[in-house]
N, C-alpha and C positions, 0 to 999 in steps of 0.2 A: 633746516632751511637749506632750500634751494637758491643756487646762484642769481637766476635770474628775481627772486623774491629780495635779493639785499638791498640793493640800491634802492627801490624805494622807502623800506625803512630806514636803512641811513640818514634819506633825504628829514626825516621828520625829528631830529636830533637838530639839538642847537648847534651851529658849526662851526662855535667858537671850542667846539670841546674836545680835548682829549681823548683818543680812544686806545685801548690797551689790546693791543693783537699778541697770538700764541701761534705760531705757524710751524707746523708737522712736515719737515722740507727730506725728500730722499738725493742720497747723491751730494750729499753735502763738502764742501772743503775747507779745512779751518789750517791756514797757515800761518806759526808760529816762530818768532824773531827771538832767541834766548840766548841767555849769556850765563857764564857760569865760573868756578875755579874749582880746580882738579889738580894735585901733583902743586899745590901754589901755583897756579898758572891758569892765567884767563885765558876764559876761551869764548866764540860766539859759535850759535847756528842756527840750523832753519829748520822746523818740527813740520811736514805734512801730514794732514791725519784729514784722511779721507773715509768720512761716515757715511754709512751706507741709510742712518735713517739720524734724524736729530732733532731737535725744538726748539726753536726760539724765541724770542718777546722783542717786540718793539711798540713805541708809543707814538701816535701824530696826532694832528689834526684832524677832525671829523669831513672837511672839506679837501683839504687832501689826499687823505685815504678812498671818497667819492671820485673825485677827479682822477687816482689811480687809476682803479678798478674800471673808470669808463673809461679813459684811453688806451690802457693796455690790458684789458682785464686778469683776473685772476692768473689765468695760464703762463701768460706773456711776462709775471713777475720774476725778476731779479735779486740778486743784493743790491744792485745798483739802484733800487728801486727805496732805498730803506736809507734814512739819516746813520742808524745806532742797531745795530743785533745783539744780542746779550741770548749765549749758548744755556738754556736749562736744563736739555737730557742729552745725553748723545749715544747711540749704541752701532755695534757691532762695524768697529771699526778697524782701519792700518794705519800703520805710522811708517811714515819716510823721513831718515835725519840727513840732511843733506847740506852742504855748504859748512862745514865746521873747519874754524879758522883760529888756530892756538897764537897766544900774543907770543911767546916764547916757544922754539922747536921741543917737542918731545924728545927724550933720549930714548934708548931703546927696551932700557926696563920699561920706564912709564907706558910705551906702548904697549908691551905685553901685558901688563898690568889694566890698560885699558881694559880688557876684556871681561873682567868685573863690576865693570862702570853702566851706567846708565846715563847717557848725557841727556835727556829731557829730563830724566827725572831727578837730575842733580843741577839742576838751572833754572833760572828766573825766567818767565817769560817777560819780554821788553815791548813785543809790539802783536799782534792778531788782527790777520784779516780774513774775512768768511767770504765765503764763495758760495753760491748756487745759478743754475741755470732754470731755462724757460722749463716750465711744466716741472720743476720738482716741488712745490708746491702741492703734497697729499690733504691737504686741513688746514681750515683758519678757523682759527676762533677770536670771536670780538667781542668786546665788551668794552660799554660807556655808559655813566649814569644807569638808567631801569632797562638798559637794553642790552641783551648776549645774544649772541649767533652761533653755533657751529655749524662752517659747510665742509662736505667733505668735496675734493676736486675730483 
C-alpha cells in the first residue's frame, strides 16, 4: 500500500480501536542503565547500542495514529511520537560502555582481572531509553481488526 492510500483506509476503522504497529527503523539508538556485582562490589554503567537496523512494536488508538500521520507525516516521526516501544529485532550494532561507577574502589588486581569480564553481560538492565530521528522509519506495518497494511517509506 502507498502512503497516500493509507489514511482513507484507516478512517474506515472504528475510531476507538487499538492498532498494532511494527516499525523497521535505521540508525536506532538504545541506551541502557545497568547494574551488577563483580568481586562482591556493586557497579552501575551505561550501555549505548547503536543499531544499523531495528524492528520495534507499539500499540495506539486508531484516531491517535490518524492524527499523528495527518499532522506530521510518517517520515517526520521520531521516538517521541510513541508512548512505548518494544524492540523485537536488532541488526548490526556497535556497543559503547560508559559511565562505569563502582560502589567501592577496585584494587589493582581487580582492575587487571576486570579485563576478563564483560560488564554488559554481567549486569542487569535497570532502565532503557530508545531513540530514532526523522526519516529513520523505513517500513511500517499496521494491523487493526480485519485491516492490515505494510508501507515502505
